[in-house]
ZAMARGU-4260 file (C-alpha; in steps of 0.2 Angstrom, whole numbers, plus 5000, padded with zeros to 4 digits):
<rodrens>
0) 5000/5000/4999 | 5005/5018/4997 | 5009/5029/5012 | 4993/5039/5010 | 4983/5020/5010
5) 4993/5015/5024 | 4988/5032/5034 | 4969/5029/5030 | 4970/5010/5036 | 4980/5017/5053
10) 4966/5030/5055 | 4952/5018/5052 | 4959/5005/5063 | 4959/5018/5078 | 4943/5024/5074
15) 4934/5007/5074 | 4942/5004/5091 | 4936/5020/5098 | 4918/5017/5091 | 4918/4998/5095
20) 4930/4995/5111 | 4921/4980/5117 | 4911/4973/5102 | 4915/4964/5087 | 4915/4975/5070
25) 4907/4969/5053 | 4911/4973/5035 | 4899/4987/5035 | 4907/4996/5050 | 4924/4995/5042
30) 4919/5002/5025 | 4912/5016/5034 | 4927/5021/5044 | 4939/5019/5030 | 4928/5030/5019
35) 4926/5043/5032 | 4945/5043/5036 | 4948/5044/5016 | 4937/5060/5017 | 4946/5068/5032
40) 4962/5066/5022 | 4953/5074/5006 | 4961/5060/4995 | 4951/5054/4981 | 4956/5035/4981
45) 4950/5023/4968 | 4937/5011/4974 | 4948/4996/4971 | 4961/5003/4983 | 4948/5007/4996
50) 4941/4989/4994 | 4959/4983/4997 | 4962/4993/5013 | 4944/4988/5019 | 4949/4968/5015
55) 4965/4971/5026 | 4957/4977/5040 | 4942/4965/5038 | 4957/4951/5039 | 4963/4959/5053
60) 4948/4963/5063 | 4936/4949/5061 | 4941/4933/5069 | 4930/4921/5079 | 4938/4910/5093
65) 4929/4896/5102 | 4932/4893/5121 | 4945/4882/5128 | 4940/4866/5136 | 4948/4859/5152
70) 4951/4843/5162 | 4955/4847/5180 | 4958/4837/5196 | 4953/4847/5210 | 4963/4836/5223
75) 4973/4846/5234 | 4969/4862/5224 | 4962/4878/5232 | 4952/4889/5221 | 4960/4907/5222
80) 4960/4916/5205 | 4946/4927/5206 | 4938/4943/5213 | 4952/4954/5220 | 4966/4943/5215
85) 4963/4947/5197 | 4963/4966/5200 | 4979/4977/5196 | 4985/4965/5183 | 4998/4979/5177
90) 5011/4966/5168 | 4995/4958/5158 | 4986/4975/5155 | 5002/4983/5146 | 5004/4966/5136
95) 4986/4966/5130 | 4988/4985/5125 | 5004/4981/5116 | 4996/4967/5107 | 4981/4979/5103
100) 4990/4995/5098 | 5007/4989/5092 | 5002/4972/5084 | 4985/4975/5078 | 4978/4960/5086
105) 4959/4957/5084 | 4951/4960/5101 | 4943/4944/5099 | 4961/4935/5098 | 4967/4945/5114
110) 4951/4941/5123 | 4955/4922/5118 | 4972/4924/5126 | 4964/4932/5142 | 4952/4918/5144
115) 4964/4904/5142 | 4977/4912/5153 | 4963/4914/5166 | 4959/4895/5165 | 4977/4891/5167
120) 4979/4902/5182 | 4965/4895/5190 | 4973/4878/5190 | 4991/4883/5197 | 4992/4888/5215
125) 4991/4904/5223 | 5009/4910/5224 | 5004/4917/5242 | 4997/4900/5248 | 5008/4890/5261
130) 5016/4874/5254 | 5019/4861/5250 | 5010/4861/5233 | 5015/4855/5216 | 5003/4856/5201
135) 5006/4849/5183 | 4997/4853/5168 | 4997/4851/5149 | 4991/4865/5137 | 4987/4859/5119
140) 4989/4871/5105 | 4992/4870/5086 | 5008/4869/5076 | 5011/4887/5074 | 4996/4895/5081
145) 5003/4906/5094 | 5008/4897/5110 | 5022/4909/5114 | 5009/4924/5113 | 4999/4912/5126
150) 5012/4909/5139 | 5019/4927/5138 | 5002/4932/5142 | 5003/4917/5157 | 5020/4924/5163
155) 5012/4942/5163 | 4998/4936/5173 | 5009/4924/5186 | 5020/4941/5189 | 5005/4950/5193
160) 5000/4938/5205 | 5016/4935/5215 | 5026/4922/5206 | 5044/4927/5209 | 5054/4914/5197
165) 5048/4910/5180 | 5058/4899/5169 | 5053/4894/5151 | 5061/4879/5143 | 5062/4883/5125
170) 5067/4870/5114 | 5084/4860/5110 | 5092/4872/5098 | 5101/4889/5103 | 5092/4897/5088
175) 5074/4893/5095 | 5081/4899/5114 | 5086/4914/5106 | 5070/4917/5096 | 5060/4913/5112
180) 5071/4925/5122 | 5068/4939/5109 | 5049/4937/5110 | 5050/4937/5129 | 5060/4952/5130
185) 5048/4961/5119 | 5031/4953/5127 | 5036/4951/5145 | 5052/4961/5149 | 5050/4977/5139
190) 5069/4978/5136 | 5082/4969/5126 | 5092/4959/5136 | 5108/4961/5126 | 5115/4979/5131
195) 5119/4992/5119 | 5137/4993/5112 | 5147/5000/5126 | 5137/4990/5139 | 5127/5005/5145
200) 5108/5001/5149 | 5096/4992/5140 | 5085/4997/5126 | 5066/4999/5128 | 5056/4987/5117
205) 5038/4981/5115 | 5028/4981/5131 | 5043/4991/5140 | 5037/5007/5128 | 5020/5007/5134
210) 5023/5006/5153 | 5040/5007/5161 | 5035/5008/5179 | 5036/4989/5181 | 5050/4979/5180
215) 5056/4961/5179 | 5074/4955/5181 | 5083/4941/5168 | 5096/4929/5170 | 5096/4925/5151
220) 5100/4936/5137 | 5097/4937/5117 | 5115/4933/5114 | 5119/4917/5106 | 5130/4913/5122
225) 5115/4919/5133 | 5107/4904/5140 | 5109/4902/5159 | 5127/4903/5165 | 5132/4902/5183
230) 5146/4915/5182 | 5134/4926/5175 | 5119/4923/5187 | 5133/4925/5202 | 5140/4941/5195
235) 5122/4949/5194 | 5118/4943/5212 | 5099/4946/5209 | 5094/4930/5216 | 5075/4927/5218
240) 5067/4943/5229 | 5054/4955/5226 | 5055/4959/5207 | 5050/4943/5196 | 5064/4935/5187
245) 5064/4927/5170 | 5074/4912/5163 | 5073/4907/5146 | 5083/4890/5146 | 5087/4878/5132
250) 5082/4860/5135 | 5100/4855/5138 | 5106/4842/5152 | 5122/4851/5155 | 5114/4868/5155
255) 5098/4861/5165 | 5111/4852/5178 | 5121/4870/5181 | 5104/4878/5183 | 5099/4865/5197
260) 5116/4866/5205 | 5114/4885/5206 | 5096/4883/5214 | 5104/4870/5227 | 5118/4880/5231
265) 5113/4897/5230 | 5094/4899/5231 | 5091/4885/5243 | 5103/4891/5258 | 5096/4908/5255
270) 5077/4900/5259 | 5070/4905/5241 | 5066/4888/5238 | 5054/4888/5251 | 5050/4906/5251
275) 5048/4909/5233 | 5036/4897/5221 | 5042/4892/5204 | 5032/4893/5188 | 5039/4881/5175
280) 5034/4884/5157 | 5040/4870/5147 | 5037/4875/5127 | 5038/4860/5114 | 5035/4850/5130
285) 5034/4833/5119 | 5052/4835/5113 | 5066/4830/5126 | 5055/4833/5142 | 5047/4815/5139
290) 5057/4801/5148 | 5063/4790/5135 | 5069/4776/5147 | 5060/4761/5154 | 5055/4762/5172
295) 5051/4745/5180 | 5035/4741/5191 | 5036/4730/5205 | 5024/4717/5209 | 5012/4729/5219
300) 5012/4740/5204 | 5023/4753/5212 | 5037/4762/5202 | 5055/4756/5205 | 5061/4769/5217
305) 5079/4767/5211 | 5075/4769/5193 | 5087/4784/5184 | 5076/4793/5172 | 5085/4801/5155
310) 5094/4817/5160 | 5084/4830/5154 | 5068/4823/5159 | 5078/4820/5177 | 5084/4837/5178
315) 5066/4844/5174 | 5060/4834/5189 | 5074/4838/5200 | 5070/4857/5197 | 5052/4854/5202
320) 5057/4844/5216 | 5069/4857/5223 | 5054/4870/5226 | 5041/4867/5240 | 5029/4876/5229
325) 5030/4874/5210 | 5019/4874/5194 | 5023/4865/5179 | 5013/4871/5163 | 5019/4859/5148
330) 5014/4868/5130 | 5013/4857/5114 | 5004/4857/5098 | 5008/4838/5097 | 5003/4829/5114
335) 5005/4811/5108 | 5021/4808/5119 | 5014/4818/5133 | 4997/4808/5135 | 5007/4792/5134
340) 5018/4797/5149 | 5015/4784/5163 | 5003/4792/5175 | 5012/4784/5190 | 5030/4786/5186
345) 5041/4792/5200 | 5057/4790/5210 | 5064/4795/5225 | 5076/4806/5220 | 5067/4815/5205
350) 5050/4815/5210 | 5034/4812/5200 | 5036/4811/5181 | 5029/4825/5171 | 5012/4817/5169
355) 4998/4831/5167 | 4989/4825/5182 | 4982/4841/5188 | 4975/4848/5171 | 4973/4848/5153
360) 4969/4863/5144 | 4964/4862/5125 | 4964/4878/5116 | 4953/4880/5100 | 4960/4887/5084
365) 4954/4905/5079 | 4944/4906/5063 | 4958/4914/5053 | 4971/4899/5058 | 4976/4889/5043
370) 4979/4871/5052 | 4982/4853/5047 | 4964/4849/5046 | 4962/4864/5033 | 4977/4860/5023
375) 4976/4841/5022 | 4957/4837/5027 | 4951/4823/5040 | 4945/4806/5037 | 4929/4802/5043
380) 4918/4786/5041 | 4903/4796/5038 | 4899/4808/5025 | 4896/4822/5039 | 4913/4817/5048
385) 4924/4821/5033 | 4933/4837/5029 | 4941/4840/5012 | 4956/4851/5011 | 4960/4868/5003
390) 4967/4865/4986 | 4984/4870/4989 | 4995/4853/4988 | 5003/4850/4974 | 5011/4831/4970
395) 5029/4828/4967 | 5035/4811/4959 | 5051/4810/4969 | 5055/4793/4961 | 5052/4799/4943
400) 5062/4814/4945 | 5076/4805/4955 | 5084/4821/4961 | 5084/4817/4980 | 5084/4799/4985
405) 5072/4795/4999 | 5086/4786/5010 | 5101/4796/5006 | 5116/4798/5016 | 5128/4811/5021
410) 5138/4817/5006 | 5123/4814/4994 | 5124/4825/4977 | 5107/4829/4972 | 5107/4827/4952
415) 5092/4829/4939 | 5094/4817/4925 | 5112/4816/4929 | 5115/4834/4929 | 5118/4847/4943
420) 5102/4856/4943 | 5085/4857/4952 | 5070/4847/4946 | 5056/4855/4936 | 5045/4851/4952
425) 5057/4863/4962 | 5056/4876/4948 | 5038/4876/4949 | 5038/4878/4967 | 5050/4893/4966
430) 5040/4901/4952 | 5024/4899/4963 | 5033/4908/4976 | 5038/4921/4964 | 5021/4923/4959
435) 5015/4924/4978 | 5028/4938/4982 | 5020/4948/4966 | 5003/4945/4971 | 5004/4950/4988
440) 5012/4966/4982 | 4998/4969/4970 | 4986/4968/4984 | 4995/4980/4994 | 5005/4969/5005
445) 5022/4975/4998 | 5035/4976/5012 | 5030/4962/5021 | 5040/4946/5024 | 5039/4931/5012
450) 5046/4914/5015 | 5048/4899/5006 | 5053/4881/5014 | 5065/4869/5006 | 5067/4854/5017
455) 5072/4839/5007 | 5087/4832/5019 | 5094/4832/5036 | 5112/4835/5030 | 5122/4850/5031
460) 5132/4847/5015 | 5116/4841/5006 | 5109/4859/5010 | 5122/4867/5003 | 5123/4858/4987
465) 5104/4861/4985 | 5107/4881/4988 | 5120/4880/4976 | 5108/4873/4962 | 5094/4884/4968
470) 5106/4900/4968 | 5113/4896/4950 | 5095/4892/4942 | 5086/4907/4951 | 5099/4920/4947
475) 5095/4917/4929 | 5077/4919/4931 | 5079/4935/4941 | 5090/4941/4927 | 5078/4936/4913
480) 5065/4946/4923 | 5075/4961/4925 | 5082/4963/4909 | 5069/4954/4897 | 5068/4961/4879
485) 5052/4967/4870 | 5049/4950/4865 | 5042/4938/4877 | 5054/4927/4887 | 5049/4908/4890
490) 5050/4910/4909 | 5037/4925/4908 | 5027/4912/4898 | 5029/4899/4910 | 5025/4911/4924
495) 5008/4916/4916 | 5004/4897/4912 | 5005/4893/4930 | 4995/4907/4935 | 4980/4904/4924
500) 4980/4885/4927 | 4983/4885/4945 | 4982/4903/4954 | 4968/4911/4946 | 4955/4895/4949
505) 4962/4890/4965 | 4961/4908/4971 | 4942/4907/4965 | 4937/4892/4975 | 4945/4896/4990
510) 4937/4913/4990 | 4921/4903/4990 | 4925/4896/5007 | 4924/4904/5024 | 4941/4906/5026
515) 4944/4915/5010 | 4929/4927/5008 | 4938/4944/5012 | 4950/4939/4998 | 4952/4950/4985
520) 4952/4944/4965 | 4968/4949/4957 | 4971/4950/4938 | 4986/4944/4930 | 4992/4962/4922
525) 4994/4969/4941 | 5004/4954/4946 | 5015/4955/4930 | 5018/4973/4935 | 5026/4966/4952
530) 5035/4951/4945 | 5053/4959/4942 | 5053/4968/4959 | 5047/4953/4969 | 5059/4941/4961
535) 5074/4953/4963 | 5071/4954/4983 | 5070/4935/4984 | 5086/4926/4991 | 5091/4909/4994
540) 5098/4906/5012 | 5103/4890/5020 | 5096/4888/5039 | 5105/4876/5050 | 5115/4876/5066
545) 5129/4881/5057 | 5123/4898/5050 | 5119/4910/5064 | 5105/4922/5062 | 5102/4916/5045
550) 5083/4924/5044 | 5086/4941/5051 | 5067/4947/5050 | 5068/4961/5063 | 5082/4969/5054
555) 5073/4969/5037 | 5055/4973/5046 | 5055/4991/5035 | 5057/4983/5018 | 5052/4964/5021
560) 5063/4949/5019 | 5060/4938/5005 | 5070/4921/5007 | 5070/4904/5001 | 5075/4894/5017
565) 5084/4879/5014 | 5088/4866/5029 | 5082/4852/5039 | 5081/4849/5059 | 5084/4869/5063
570) 5068/4871/5052 | 5058/4856/5059 | 5052/4863/5077 | 5047/4879/5084 | 5057/4891/5072
575) 5045/4902/5063 | 5046/4907/5045 | 5037/4923/5043 | 5025/4925/5029 | 5028/4907/5024
580) 5019/4905/5007 | 5028/4890/4998 | 5034/4874/5005 | 5046/4860/4996 | 5043/4845/5007
585) 5051/4829/5004 | 5060/4823/5020 | 5048/4811/5028 | 5047/4808/5046 | 5037/4791/5052
590) 5032/4800/5069 | 5016/4809/5070 | 5023/4823/5082 | 5039/4825/5071 | 5028/4826/5055
595) 5016/4839/5061 | 5031/4849/5069 | 5040/4849/5051 | 5025/4858/5044 | 5030/4875/5046
600) 5015/4879/5035 | 5004/4881/5049 | 4998/4896/5056 | 4990/4913/5050 | 4990/4917/5031
605) 4979/4936/5032 | 4977/4940/5014 | 4985/4927/5006 | 4981/4910/5009 | 4975/4906/4993
610) 4994/4910/4986 | 5000/4895/4998 | 5007/4879/4991 | 5015/4864/4997 | 5025/4852/4986
615) 5026/4835/4992 | 5024/4817/4987 | 5006/4810/4987 | 5011/4797/5001 | 5017/4811/5012
620) 5000/4821/5010 | 4991/4805/5014 | 5001/4803/5030 | 4997/4822/5035 | 4979/4818/5033
625) 4980/4803/5045 | 4990/4812/5056 | 4977/4827/5055 | 4963/4815/5058 | 4972/4807/5074
630) 4975/4825/5082 | 4957/4829/5078 | 4951/4814/5087 | 4961/4816/5102 | 4955/4834/5103
635) 4937/4829/5102 | 4940/4816/5115 | 4948/4828/5126 | 4933/4840/5124 | 4921/4825/5128
640) 4931/4821/5144 | 4931/4840/5149 | 4912/4839/5146 | 4908/4825/5157 | 4919/4832/5171
645) 4934/4818/5170 | 4951/4820/5176 | 4967/4816/5168 | 4970/4801/5179 | 4952/4795/5179
650) 4949/4795/5160 | 4960/4786/5147 | 4967/4794/5131 | 4969/4784/5115 | 4977/4788/5099
655) 4973/4781/5081 | 4988/4771/5075 | 4994/4768/5057 | 5002/4754/5047 | 5018/4763/5042
660) 5019/4780/5055 | 5023/4779/5073 | 5012/4790/5085 | 5029/4795/5093 | 5047/4789/5095
665) 5046/4771/5102 | 5055/4776/5117 | 5042/4789/5122 | 5028/4776/5121 | 5036/4760/5130
670) 5021/4761/5143 | 5006/4762/5130 | 4998/4747/5122 | 4991/4745/5106 | 4973/4738/5104
675) 4961/4734/5089 | 4946/4745/5093 | 4929/4745/5084 | 4911/4746/5087 | 4910/4727/5087
680) 4908/4722/5106 | 4905/4740/5112 | 4891/4749/5119 | 4890/4767/5114 | 4882/4777/5127
685) 4876/4795/5125 | 4880/4807/5140 | 4877/4825/5131 | 4863/4833/5125 | 4854/4848/5117
690) 4846/4858/5129 | 4834/4868/5116 | 4817/4864/5111 | 4819/4865/5093 | 4832/4850/5091
695) 4823/4840/5105 | 4808/4842/5094 | 4817/4836/5079 | 4823/4821/5087 | 4807/4816/5094
700) 4799/4818/5078 | 4812/4806/5070 | 4810/4792/5084 | 4791/4793/5084 | 4789/4791/5066
705) 4801/4775/5065 | 4790/4769/5081 | 4775/4771/5070 | 4782/4759/5058 | 4786/4745/5070
710) 4770/4738/5072 | 4765/4727/5089 | 4779/4726/5102 | 4785/4708/5108 | 4779/4711/5125
715) 4761/4708/5132 | 4754/4725/5128 | 4736/4729/5121 | 4740/4737/5103 | 4727/4750/5107
720) 4737/4755/5122 | 4753/4754/5115 | 4755/4772/5112 | 4749/4777/5129 | 4758/4764/5139
725) 4768/4770/5153 | 4778/4754/5154 | 4792/4750/5143 | 4790/4745/5124 | 4800/4732/5116
730) 4801/4727/5098 | 4811/4713/5092 | 4816/4707/5073 | 4819/4727/5068 | 4828/4728/5051
735) 4846/4734/5053 | 4843/4747/5038 | 4829/4755/5049 | 4841/4757/5064 | 4854/4764/5052
740) 4842/4777/5045 | 4835/4782/5062 | 4852/4784/5069 | 4857/4795/5054 | 4842/4807/5056
745) 4845/4809/5074 | 4856/4825/5079 | 4869/4824/5092 | 4880/4836/5100 | 4899/4835/5093
750) 4903/4834/5111 | 4894/4817/5112 | 4910/4808/5109 | 4902/4789/5108 | 4887/4794/5097
755) 4890/4801/5080 | 4877/4800/5068 | 4888/4797/5053 | 4900/4785/5061 | 4885/4773/5069
760) 4875/4773/5055 | 4890/4770/5042 | 4897/4755/5052 | 4879/4747/5054 | 4878/4748/5034
765) 4894/4740/5031 | 4891/4726/5043 | 4874/4723/5034 | 4884/4721/5018 | 4893/4707/5028
770) 4877/4700/5034 | 4877/4704/5051 | 4866/4716/5062 | 4852/4713/5052 | 4840/4708/5068
775) 4838/4722/5080 | 4830/4724/5096 | 4823/4742/5100 | 4816/4746/5117 | 4809/4763/5124
780) 4813/4762/5143 | 4803/4771/5155 | 4805/4778/5173 | 4796/4788/5187 | 4797/4805/5179
785) 4783/4816/5171 | 4774/4808/5157 | 4776/4819/5141 | 4768/4817/5124 | 4775/4818/5107
790) 4766/4816/5089 | 4753/4805/5098 | 4764/4795/5109 | 4766/4797/5129 | 4782/4793/5136
795) 4785/4791/5156 | 4802/4800/5158 | 4817/4794/5166 | 4827/4806/5177 | 4845/4809/5176
800) 4852/4822/5186 | 4862/4835/5175 | 4879/4838/5179 | 4884/4858/5182 | 4899/4858/5170
805) 4886/4857/5156 | 4877/4873/5160 | 4891/4885/5153 | 4893/4876/5136 | 4875/4876/5134
810) 4873/4856/5136 | 4862/4845/5146 | 4877/4833/5152 | 4873/4817/5163 | 4884/4804/5170
815) 4876/4789/5161 | 4859/4785/5154 | 4861/4767/5154 | 4854/4756/5167 | 4865/4741/5168
820) 4852/4726/5167 | 4843/4736/5152 | 4859/4729/5141 | 4852/4712/5143 | 4835/4715/5139
825) 4836/4704/5122 | 4844/4689/5131 | 4834/4673/5134 | 4836/4665/5153 | 4850/4654/5145
830) 4860/4668/5138 | 4857/4678/5153 | 4866/4664/5165 | 4880/4662/5153 | 4884/4680/5153
835) 4881/4681/5172 | 4892/4666/5174 | 4906/4673/5164 | 4904/4690/5174 | 4907/4682/5191
840) 4922/4671/5185 | 4931/4688/5181 | 4924/4695/5197 | 4930/4680/5207 | 4947/4680/5198
845) 4948/4699/5204 | 4944/4695/5222 | 4927/4704/5221 | 4909/4697/5227 | 4896/4690/5215
850) 4885/4701/5205 | 4867/4699/5201 | 4868/4707/5184 | 4879/4703/5170 | 4893/4716/5164
855) 4890/4724/5146 | 4907/4715/5138 | 4900/4698/5143 | 4882/4703/5138 | 4889/4709/5122
860) 4899/4693/5120 | 4884/4681/5122 | 4875/4692/5110 | 4890/4690/5097 | 4886/4672/5097
865) 4874/4677/5083 | 4882/4692/5075 | 4865/4697/5067 | 4859/4702/5083 | 4860/4721/5090
870) 4851/4731/5102 | 4845/4750/5102 | 4840/4758/5119 | 4830/4773/5120 | 4829/4783/5136
875) 4815/4796/5136 | 4823/4809/5148 | 4814/4822/5157 | 4817/4840/5155 | 4810/4844/5170
880) 4823/4836/5180 | 4836/4843/5169 | 4828/4860/5173 | 4825/4864/5154 | 4809/4872/5157
885) 4807/4876/5138 | 4808/4860/5133 | 4791/4849/5132 | 4795/4834/5124 | 4807/4819/5130
890) 4825/4822/5128 | 4829/4805/5119 | 4845/4798/5126 | 4853/4783/5113 | 4863/4768/5119
895) 4869/4756/5104 | 4875/4738/5110 | 4884/4730/5097 | 4888/4711/5097 | 4906/4704/5095
900) 4910/4701/5078 | 4924/4695/5067 | 4921/4704/5051 | 4918/4722/5060 | 4930/4735/5053
905) 4943/4740/5067 | 4955/4754/5070 | 4971/4753/5078 | 4973/4764/5094 | 4988/4766/5106
910) 4981/4767/5124 | 4989/4776/5139 | 4992/4769/5156 | 4975/4776/5161 | 4965/4770/5146
915) 4972/4752/5149 | 4965/4752/5165 | 4948/4760/5163 | 4944/4751/5145 | 4937/4733/5143
920) 4945/4728/5125
</rodrens>
């Protein structure tokens, strides 16, 4: 944008914040503000440029963010973060003001950080509370979605509340530690921890320019050698006193050991480990923090107290154990390894392992976040469960081109058709990057950062070879674009062809989707004018551990850094590539977490999501889709656990497995076990319900419509009294297709994890094709609640007490709807006796008393002797008992009990230790 357009945009932004300080804004309000500011400056701006300014502001301001969900264990915890304890939050206020005024964050995004960090603060302890106490939690975010911004907010609130020692564990590489230190300098400390030349004072930056009256100390700096150093700490002589002290520390065993020695030799003698609580924030907590050793458990199921954990894990636990009051908050976007930590792991020397026993908080992604499900889609067994991706991935035939071998070694020389040059697919990727840079400039995003990722090898000598080939080819492209003659050059024809067959139609398709609705249409003529300048700014650059400060985004803030970043491990976790548009990605990891972390393309792409491209092999694309599905399923399960009020130690977690990929490194999942999971032999029980009249009326209509078609019941009831009976009603011999259609027509909340209309109905139809699930018993149960009519039927309702936690989310939530004996409703006397005998044998083996009702798994095994049979239980729940006065029809709860089956499609899952104890598999 021009300086005048920038001024109009800035004025309009300030005007909107004054006019709508606490409310969301829409496109009409933005257009009015922009036009008003243009008139104030007395500038005649073309309509197209006004639209571009509006689009830019719309992208920044119109953001929707859901609410985080939480699993909490209140044992030993005292509620404290409310009322006066949330007043006077000066550190957080200046941080929020900085995000709003300097960074231009949408108010909704700042509110989301405020809400989620409040939830975390509520779950750690009051720093003024006497010890001992120890809270361990996990915050699940998304790759490149803003974890650093979130824990900068947490650190600010912790400092306001009275936490004096705040330590951030920031990855395993110096580059990531420095990047995190720079962010915390800007967002929390408010000054550059590396002194100006001559060592005189510190430069105020970020939040420090807004409020200079509050101050926190530091014991680490932005310098390459600025990690924790005992001599530096001793020279400063700060200790942990009245002002908060921040350390940003690399996850390195030697450095952590030095830190622990300083704590034990300096802080402990002063009494600081007793008087001052510790907040330990573990970024990328699935990397290095998880113990990869194998702790043995004794015959009484207690952990071996003499076990020696791996060094980094052991030093983290030693640090926590050194303080009588500590809070550990782990952050990760890929929690696969964290949830597989043994929940009972502990040693005498190191204390408990870092299983998140106290809380897990699942952060939602904002509406403008570009994540794995959007880029790769999600598999589903029902059409309503599947999500199709944005059309931004482009296939690379790695074997056909033969440029980079899949399993190459150090010293490998990439060759295309025997020549020392890049392959056509990489040429197309680079030309796509040129088009993306030029299009952003044509849209007014001129002096911004643009990055391209080339990730094809882990070896540094291969990075240099790739760099040389890219530099040689691209230098010629730049020369041709800059000095092209009047006659058309083939490279320009190639760019135009790529635009017309790829960029123009893809942009049009994405503009039709929600995330692209505010994107402008861009014409080729506008893009062509920008090509030479855009290409000339682009510089290839190797980014690995041998190249310090390779990506100087801050130093190029005025004109924007346009870079083709060529690297490996340094690019695969934590490091942010600003303005990433094109990725060329051939290097594969066979672990879910590493694969997701290698995807630097996740994040925010305001105004240019349609220009992003990912070049990869078809197999890699399918792998990413599977991992995206597994991650989404894990999040759904977390949400379901939160809805029913489970704690991390009460409710198990499972992660979908894969034939080729590994959930995480094998040594991180020693305590997990893999199981085959299916609907076969399972009971699916609804516990979460809609609480509005319209949805419950729709479900009642679907159910009564089916009941009208079922005819006489199998139990002795006069047909004339069937619809008005106050007893249960049972039908046998119901066709499986009828049940599948009924389940497909019902509406279940997303949080009702076990009952998904698409998955249930699809599974039944699959089994019908195998000759199973053809013969159903359908039962409508009755209770002691109020009778309620629905479409000519009367149902005596069943009372199930609502759980308080459902109210905040607008749902009616119960512990269970199932009465255990109901699941045996279709068994004859002989079958019931066999199921009961098997149940009591299991109970005898476990030293338990006999039962009078068989367990569900034994019922389903007996029913599975004839896998054609299955059971559907319908519970008409009382809205009066649920305190839902606006609902005047029964709230129908569903239980589906499937028989054992050998032909049922199953999915392999890896269970954590809690799930292994809780799930009958």
